C-alpha positions, 0 to 999 in steps of 0.5 A: 349721198353719191352722185350716182344714185341721185341719176338713177332715182332721176332716171326713174322719174324721167320714165314716170316709173314709181319705185315699186314699178322699177323693183316689179321690173328688176324682179326685186323687192321694193325694199332693195330697190330703195337701197339702190337709190339711198344706200352706197354699195349695195347697188350688184352689177346685176341690178346696174346692168337691169338699171341701165337696160330698163333705161335704155342707157350705159351703166357709165352713163348711171354711174356717171362716168359719162353725161352721154345718155346713149347706150354704147353704140348709139351714141352719135359720135361712135363709129357703127352707131 
């Protein structure tokens, strides 16, 4: 399993949300959300951005391109933060 799929689940659990609540917040069916957590290649850009907004993080954090969970512009090491 891709590591970022694990991060998606960890973010959901850390925010105290069920899969159904997350699917509802994203405006997708539960089955589609389950695919996002379990099936590589099932995560669309639109859903990825929705998850980043829902969890107040960056797409890069979800994809494990960074370990800084703050959205861009809010990271303490970035100018203007």
